[in-house]
N, CA, C and O atoms as a GROMACS GRO file, in nm:
protein
  352
    1MET      N    1   6.017 -23.096  -2.047
    1MET     CA    2   6.030 -22.942  -2.185
    1MET      C    3   5.905 -22.955  -2.260
    1MET      O    4   5.814 -23.033  -2.230
    2ALA      N    5   5.906 -22.886  -2.342
    2ALA     CA    6   5.808 -22.860  -2.461
    2ALA      C    7   5.818 -22.934  -2.570
    2ALA      O    8   5.928 -22.924  -2.624
    3GLN      N    9   5.719 -23.030  -2.641
    3GLN     CA   10   5.719 -23.092  -2.696
    3GLN      C   11   5.630 -23.010  -2.855
    3GLN      O   12   5.528 -22.940  -2.856
    4VAL      N   13   5.738 -23.066  -2.997
    4VAL     CA   14   5.675 -22.979  -3.099
    4VAL      C   15   5.676 -23.135  -3.190
    4VAL      O   16   5.765 -23.217  -3.212
    5ARG      N   17   5.519 -23.125  -3.230
    5ARG     CA   18   5.523 -23.207  -3.375
    5ARG      C   19   5.484 -23.148  -3.497
    5ARG      O   20   5.386 -23.084  -3.536
    6TRP      N   21   5.615 -23.199  -3.554
    6TRP     CA   22   5.592 -23.101  -3.733
    6TRP      C   23   5.513 -23.174  -3.834
    6TRP      O   24   5.560 -23.286  -3.849
    7VAL      N   25   5.423 -23.153  -3.901
    7VAL     CA   26   5.322 -23.182  -3.983
    7VAL      C   27   5.405 -23.254  -4.104
    7VAL      O   28   5.471 -23.199  -4.193
    8GLY      N   29   5.385 -23.379  -4.084
    8GLY     CA   30   5.454 -23.470  -4.190
    8GLY      C   31   5.512 -23.562  -4.116
    8GLY      O   32   5.469 -23.676  -4.103
    9GLU      N   33   5.613 -23.516  -4.062
    9GLU     CA   34   5.683 -23.628  -3.971
    9GLU      C   35   5.778 -23.501  -3.874
    9GLU      O   36   5.773 -23.378  -3.872
   10GLY      N   37   5.851 -23.589  -3.808
   10GLY     CA   38   5.965 -23.535  -3.729
   10GLY      C   39   5.920 -23.435  -3.586
   10GLY      O   40   5.816 -23.368  -3.584
   11GLU      N   41   6.006 -23.441  -3.487
   11GLU     CA   42   5.970 -23.349  -3.370
   11GLU      C   43   6.104 -23.268  -3.338
   11GLU      O   44   6.222 -23.283  -3.368
   12ALA      N   45   6.024 -23.171  -3.259
   12ALA     CA   46   6.155 -23.099  -3.184
   12ALA      C   47   6.092 -23.028  -3.072
   12ALA      O   48   5.983 -22.972  -3.067
   13THR      N   49   6.184 -23.044  -2.984
   13THR     CA   50   6.233 -22.938  -2.800
   13THR      C   51   6.258 -22.802  -2.857
   13THR      O   52   6.325 -22.771  -2.956
   14VAL      N   53   6.166 -22.698  -2.742
   14VAL     CA   54   6.177 -22.596  -2.739
   14VAL      C   55   6.299 -22.550  -2.663
   14VAL      O   56   6.313 -22.574  -2.543
   15MET      N   57   6.412 -22.464  -2.755
   15MET     CA   58   6.530 -22.430  -2.673
   15MET      C   59   6.500 -22.274  -2.602
   15MET      O   60   6.509 -22.239  -2.484
   16THR      N   61   6.458 -22.193  -2.727
   16THR     CA   62   6.451 -22.042  -2.637
   16THR      C   63   6.318 -21.958  -2.723
   16THR      O   64   6.262 -21.984  -2.830
   17VAL      N   65   6.307 -21.896  -2.664
   17VAL     CA   66   6.194 -21.817  -2.708
   17VAL      C   67   6.243 -21.636  -2.684
   17VAL      O   68   6.303 -21.585  -2.589
   18ASP      N   69   6.205 -21.594  -2.770
   18ASP     CA   70   6.235 -21.447  -2.753
   18ASP      C   71   6.136 -21.362  -2.794
   18ASP      O   72   6.176 -21.314  -2.900
   19ALA      N   73   6.000 -21.307  -2.760
   19ALA     CA   74   5.920 -21.309  -2.830
   19ALA      C   75   5.817 -21.348  -2.939
   19ALA      O   76   5.705 -21.390  -2.909
   20ILE      N   77   5.849 -21.337  -3.032
   20ILE     CA   78   5.776 -21.461  -3.131
   20ILE      C   79   5.901 -21.540  -3.238
   20ILE      O   80   5.888 -21.618  -3.333
   21HIS      N   81   6.033 -21.474  -3.166
   21HIS     CA   82   6.153 -21.552  -3.218
   21HIS      C   83   6.178 -21.698  -3.144
   21HIS      O   84   6.206 -21.701  -3.024
   22VAL      N   85   6.170 -21.790  -3.204
   22VAL     CA   86   6.174 -21.906  -3.149
   22VAL      C   87   6.276 -22.013  -3.250
   22VAL      O   88   6.270 -22.037  -3.371
   23THR      N   89   6.404 -22.082  -3.098
   23THR     CA   90   6.486 -22.198  -3.172
   23THR      C   91   6.412 -22.299  -3.087
   23THR      O   92   6.367 -22.303  -2.973
   24VAL      N   93   6.424 -22.407  -3.229
   24VAL     CA   94   6.412 -22.517  -3.122
   24VAL      C   95   6.509 -22.666  -3.168
   24VAL      O   96   6.507 -22.700  -3.286
   25ARG      N   97   6.574 -22.730  -3.086
   25ARG     CA   98   6.608 -22.853  -3.137
   25ARG      C   99   6.541 -22.968  -3.207
   25ARG      O  100   6.479 -23.048  -3.137
   26SER      N  101   6.547 -22.987  -3.337
   26SER     CA  102   6.446 -23.092  -3.470
   26SER      C  103   6.516 -23.193  -3.518
   26SER      O  104   6.639 -23.189  -3.517
   27THR      N  105   6.453 -23.289  -3.563
   27THR     CA  106   6.478 -23.440  -3.566
   27THR      C  107   6.517 -23.428  -3.720
   27THR      O  108   6.588 -23.508  -3.781
   28ARG      N  109   6.446 -23.290  -3.780
   28ARG     CA  110   6.463 -23.258  -3.913
   28ARG      C  111   6.497 -23.092  -3.948
   28ARG      O  112   6.458 -22.990  -3.892
   29PRO      N  113   6.593 -23.116  -4.074
   29PRO     CA  114   6.619 -22.949  -4.086
   29PRO      C  115   6.540 -22.874  -4.189
   29PRO      O  116   6.478 -22.946  -4.267
   30PHE      N  117   6.530 -22.742  -4.203
   30PHE     CA  118   6.445 -22.682  -4.248
   30PHE      C  119   6.538 -22.597  -4.334
   30PHE      O  120   6.646 -22.560  -4.288
   31PRO      N  121   6.502 -22.567  -4.449
   31PRO     CA  122   6.582 -22.442  -4.529
   31PRO      C  123   6.528 -22.320  -4.511
   31PRO      O  124   6.408 -22.319  -4.483
   32PRO      N  125   6.592 -22.201  -4.520
   32PRO     CA  126   6.534 -22.089  -4.463
   32PRO      C  127   6.469 -22.004  -4.562
   32PRO      O  128   6.508 -21.974  -4.675
   33GLY      N  129   6.340 -21.965  -4.487
   33GLY     CA  130   6.225 -21.930  -4.578
   33GLY      C  131   6.087 -21.994  -4.585
   33GLY      O  132   5.975 -21.950  -4.611
   34ALA      N  133   6.156 -22.168  -4.538
   34ALA     CA  134   6.038 -22.259  -4.514
   34ALA      C  135   5.946 -22.206  -4.405
   34ALA      O  136   5.977 -22.148  -4.301
   35PRO      N  137   5.833 -22.236  -4.449
   35PRO     CA  138   5.728 -22.232  -4.347
   35PRO      C  139   5.709 -22.354  -4.237
   35PRO      O  140   5.634 -22.441  -4.282
   36ALA      N  141   5.746 -22.376  -4.137
   36ALA     CA  142   5.778 -22.479  -4.082
   36ALA      C  143   5.594 -22.527  -3.996
   36ALA      O  144   5.542 -22.452  -3.914
   37GLN      N  145   5.536 -22.642  -4.036
   37GLN     CA  146   5.398 -22.569  -3.968
   37GLN      C  147   5.407 -22.733  -3.866
   37GLN      O  148   5.420 -22.848  -3.908
   38GLY      N  149   5.396 -22.691  -3.747
   38GLY     CA  150   5.361 -22.804  -3.647
   38GLY      C  151   5.254 -22.788  -3.504
   38GLY      O  152   5.155 -22.723  -3.470
   39THR      N  153   5.305 -22.845  -3.475
   39THR     CA  154   5.172 -22.852  -3.287
   39THR      C  155   5.291 -22.827  -3.205
   39THR      O  156   5.405 -22.871  -3.220
   40LEU      N  157   5.233 -22.729  -3.093
   40LEU     CA  158   5.306 -22.744  -2.963
   40LEU      C  159   5.239 -22.848  -2.838
   40LEU      O  160   5.152 -22.809  -2.760
   41ASP      N  161   5.278 -22.937  -2.837
   41ASP     CA  162   5.204 -22.977  -2.688
   41ASP      C  163   5.092 -23.100  -2.764
   41ASP      O  164   5.059 -23.196  -2.694
   42GLY      N  165   5.058 -23.093  -2.855
   42GLY     CA  166   4.923 -23.168  -2.960
   42GLY      C  167   4.778 -23.066  -2.905
   42GLY      O  168   4.662 -23.100  -2.880
   43ALA      N  169   4.846 -22.935  -2.902
   43ALA     CA  170   4.715 -22.822  -2.849
   43ALA      C  171   4.725 -22.718  -2.940
   43ALA      O  172   4.627 -22.695  -3.011
   44HIS      N  173   4.829 -22.648  -2.951
   44HIS     CA  174   4.858 -22.543  -3.008
   44HIS      C  175   4.951 -22.547  -3.191
   44HIS      O  176   5.068 -22.580  -3.211
   45ALA      N  177   4.847 -22.502  -3.294
   45ALA     CA  178   4.893 -22.494  -3.382
   45ALA      C  179   4.997 -22.357  -3.404
   45ALA      O  180   4.977 -22.250  -3.347
   46PHE      N  181   5.103 -22.382  -3.492
   46PHE     CA  182   5.165 -22.287  -3.538
   46PHE      C  183   5.239 -22.341  -3.676
   46PHE      O  184   5.254 -22.454  -3.723
   47THR      N  185   5.291 -22.166  -3.735
   47THR     CA  186   5.344 -22.174  -3.807
   47THR      C  187   5.502 -22.112  -3.754
   47THR      O  188   5.495 -22.000  -3.702
   48LEU      N  189   5.619 -22.164  -3.761
   48LEU     CA  190   5.770 -22.101  -3.795
   48LEU      C  191   5.806 -22.059  -3.898
   48LEU      O  192   5.798 -22.150  -3.980
   49LYS      N  193   5.849 -21.953  -3.951
   49LYS     CA  194   5.923 -21.937  -4.083
   49LYS      C  195   6.061 -21.890  -3.983
   49LYS      O  196   6.082 -21.808  -3.894
   50VAL      N  197   6.138 -21.995  -4.056
   50VAL     CA  198   6.264 -22.034  -4.100
   50VAL      C  199   6.371 -21.940  -4.122
   50VAL      O  200   6.392 -21.887  -4.231
   51ALA      N  201   6.458 -21.916  -3.989
   51ALA     CA  202   6.570 -21.837  -4.069
   51ALA      C  203   6.692 -21.913  -4.084
   51ALA      O  204   6.791 -21.865  -4.138
   52GLY      N  205   6.686 -22.049  -4.030
   52GLY     CA  206   6.775 -22.107  -4.069
   52GLY      C  207   6.824 -22.225  -3.997
   52GLY      O  208   6.795 -22.227  -3.878
   53SER      N  209   6.886 -22.314  -4.038
   53SER     CA  210   6.878 -22.462  -3.925
   53SER      C  211   7.055 -22.478  -3.936
   53SER      O  212   7.131 -22.442  -4.027
   54ARG      N  213   7.082 -22.541  -3.814
   54ARG     CA  214   7.206 -22.616  -3.848
   54ARG      C  215   7.230 -22.755  -3.767
   54ARG      O  216   7.172 -22.780  -3.661
   55LYS      N  217   7.321 -22.840  -3.828
   55LYS     CA  218   7.350 -23.007  -3.765
   55LYS      C  219   7.414 -22.960  -3.668
   55LYS      O  220   7.489 -22.862  -3.667
   56GLU      N  221   7.378 -23.044  -3.566
   56GLU     CA  222   7.453 -23.034  -3.424
   56GLU      C  223   7.410 -23.161  -3.295
   56GLU      O  224   7.325 -23.164  -3.206
   57SER      N  225   7.518 -23.255  -3.340
   57SER     CA  226   7.556 -23.390  -3.310
   57SER      C  227   7.406 -23.397  -3.364
   57SER      O  228   7.368 -23.324  -3.456
   58ASP      N  229   7.312 -23.498  -3.293
   58ASP     CA  230   7.238 -23.606  -3.362
   58ASP      C  231   7.119 -23.545  -3.392
   58ASP      O  232   7.020 -23.617  -3.400
   59ALA      N  233   7.107 -23.419  -3.413
   59ALA     CA  234   6.995 -23.323  -3.456
   59ALA      C  235   7.025 -23.193  -3.532
   59ALA      O  236   7.126 -23.160  -3.595
   60PHE      N  237   6.886 -23.116  -3.502
   60PHE     CA  238   6.920 -22.965  -3.613
   60PHE      C  239   6.843 -22.849  -3.526
   60PHE      O  240   6.727 -22.837  -3.485
   61VAL      N  241   6.940 -22.782  -3.519
   61VAL     CA  242   6.868 -22.664  -3.439
   61VAL      C  243   6.816 -22.570  -3.549
   61VAL      O  244   6.874 -22.566  -3.657
   62VAL      N  245   6.696 -22.485  -3.522
   62VAL     CA  246   6.602 -22.442  -3.619
   62VAL      C  247   6.592 -22.314  -3.562
   62VAL      O  248   6.564 -22.320  -3.443
   63ARG      N  249   6.606 -22.198  -3.606
   63ARG     CA  250   6.558 -22.104  -3.597
   63ARG      C  251   6.430 -22.016  -3.666
   63ARG      O  252   6.411 -22.039  -3.785
   64GLY      N  253   6.361 -21.939  -3.614
   64GLY     CA  254   6.256 -21.885  -3.677
   64GLY      C  255   6.183 -21.796  -3.609
   64GLY      O  256   6.214 -21.793  -3.490
   65ARG      N  257   6.098 -21.724  -3.639
   65ARG     CA  258   5.954 -21.660  -3.590
   65ARG      C  259   5.844 -21.701  -3.600
   65ARG      O  260   5.806 -21.752  -3.705
   66LEU      N  261   5.796 -21.693  -3.532
   66LEU     CA  262   5.611 -21.704  -3.507
   66LEU      C  263   5.521 -21.664  -3.627
   66LEU      O  264   5.522 -21.542  -3.616
   67VAL      N  265   5.450 -21.690  -3.725
   67VAL     CA  266   5.383 -21.641  -3.784
   67VAL      C  267   5.236 -21.621  -3.755
   67VAL      O  268   5.173 -21.716  -3.708
   68SER      N  269   5.192 -21.538  -3.772
   68SER     CA  270   5.015 -21.507  -3.754
   68SER      C  271   5.002 -21.596  -3.626
   68SER      O  272   4.927 -21.693  -3.638
   69ALA      N  273   5.052 -21.583  -3.530
   69ALA     CA  274   5.063 -21.691  -3.391
   69ALA      C  275   4.948 -21.592  -3.295
   69ALA      O  276   4.955 -21.470  -3.288
   70THR      N  277   4.849 -21.675  -3.230
   70THR     CA  278   4.753 -21.623  -3.129
   70THR      C  279   4.850 -21.624  -3.021
   70THR      O  280   4.945 -21.696  -2.990
   71VAL      N  281   4.777 -21.487  -2.960
   71VAL     CA  282   4.808 -21.517  -2.785
   71VAL      C  283   4.811 -21.594  -2.691
   71VAL      O  284   4.857 -21.574  -2.579
   72ALA      N  285   4.754 -21.700  -2.738
   72ALA     CA  286   4.768 -21.831  -2.687
   72ALA      C  287   4.877 -21.896  -2.726
   72ALA      O  288   4.952 -21.947  -2.643
   73VAL      N  289   4.899 -21.903  -2.848
   73VAL     CA  290   5.011 -21.975  -2.903
   73VAL      C  291   5.169 -21.959  -2.876
   73VAL      O  292   5.256 -22.046  -2.881
   74ARG      N  293   5.181 -21.800  -2.840
   74ARG     CA  294   5.275 -21.720  -2.835
   74ARG      C  295   5.325 -21.729  -2.621
   74ARG      O  296   5.437 -21.734  -2.569
   75GLU      N  297   5.213 -21.728  -2.570
   75GLU     CA  298   5.195 -21.738  -2.451
   75GLU      C  299   5.230 -21.905  -2.398
   75GLU      O  300   5.302 -21.922  -2.300
   76ALA      N  301   5.173 -22.015  -2.469
   76ALA     CA  302   5.231 -22.132  -2.459
   76ALA      C  303   5.374 -22.183  -2.490
   76ALA      O  304   5.422 -22.281  -2.435
   77PHE      N  305   5.432 -22.112  -2.578
   77PHE     CA  306   5.568 -22.108  -2.594
   77PHE      C  307   5.686 -22.024  -2.503
   77PHE      O  308   5.802 -22.040  -2.467
   78ALA      N  309   5.584 -21.929  -2.492
   78ALA     CA  310   5.705 -21.857  -2.324
   78ALA      C  311   5.663 -21.940  -2.199
   78ALA      O  312   5.761 -21.949  -2.125
   79ARG      N  313   5.555 -22.005  -2.148
   79ARG     CA  314   5.573 -22.090  -2.072
   79ARG      C  315   5.620 -22.192  -2.091
   79ARG      O  316   5.606 -22.270  -1.997
   80ALA      N  317   5.685 -22.237  -2.196
   80ALA     CA  318   5.746 -22.374  -2.176
   80ALA      C  319   5.883 -22.356  -2.163
   80ALA      O  320   5.954 -22.438  -2.104
   81VAL      N  321   5.932 -22.232  -2.226
   81VAL     CA  322   6.056 -22.203  -2.178
   81VAL      C  323   6.067 -22.126  -2.041
   81VAL      O  324   6.185 -22.130  -2.006
   82ALA      N  325   6.001 -22.069  -1.965
   82ALA     CA  326   6.017 -21.984  -1.860
   82ALA      C  327   5.994 -22.106  -1.743
   82ALA      O  328   6.069 -22.112  -1.646
   83THR      N  329   5.858 -22.226  -1.767
   83THR     CA  330   5.908 -22.304  -1.640
   83THR      C  331   5.987 -22.479  -1.658
   83THR      O  332   5.981 -22.570  -1.576
   84GLY      N  333   6.055 -22.479  -1.791
   84GLY     CA  334   6.094 -22.574  -1.826
   84GLY      C  335   6.012 -22.676  -1.837
   84GLY      O  336   6.071 -22.782  -1.820
   85VAL      N  337   5.875 -22.688  -1.864
   85VAL     CA  338   5.774 -22.841  -1.836
   85VAL      C  339   5.658 -22.770  -1.941
   85VAL      O  340   5.657 -22.651  -1.970
   86THR      N  341   5.579 -22.852  -1.980
   86THR     CA  342   5.474 -22.868  -2.111
   86THR      C  343   5.365 -22.776  -2.040
   86THR      O  344   5.315 -22.809  -1.933
   87PRO      N  345   5.344 -22.700  -2.083
   87PRO     CA  346   5.232 -22.576  -2.122
   87PRO      C  347   5.100 -22.675  -2.116
   87PRO      O  348   5.075 -22.790  -2.150
   88SER      N  349   5.034 -22.569  -2.058
   88SER     CA  350   4.862 -22.710  -2.049
   88SER      C  351   4.777 -22.613  -2.155
   88SER      O  352   4.664 -22.645  -2.190
   0.00000   0.00000   0.00000
């Protein structure tokens, strides 16, 4: 699975991607409207405009949309979900 590292602290795993809408399972929550900045597999920097977070057992499910994402970032997220493996 594709690994997200948040700026500051924390990490997440990509769960679903629908065009620019992304859902991740994260070690930290984000409030609605917050810009969550991170990198996908250490190579693709992105900003996720958070729509919401909810606690789910030992993690947080964070939903949002990619903001100003390049084609390379969108394709990397799509590949991560389509193949279930880390994109290169």
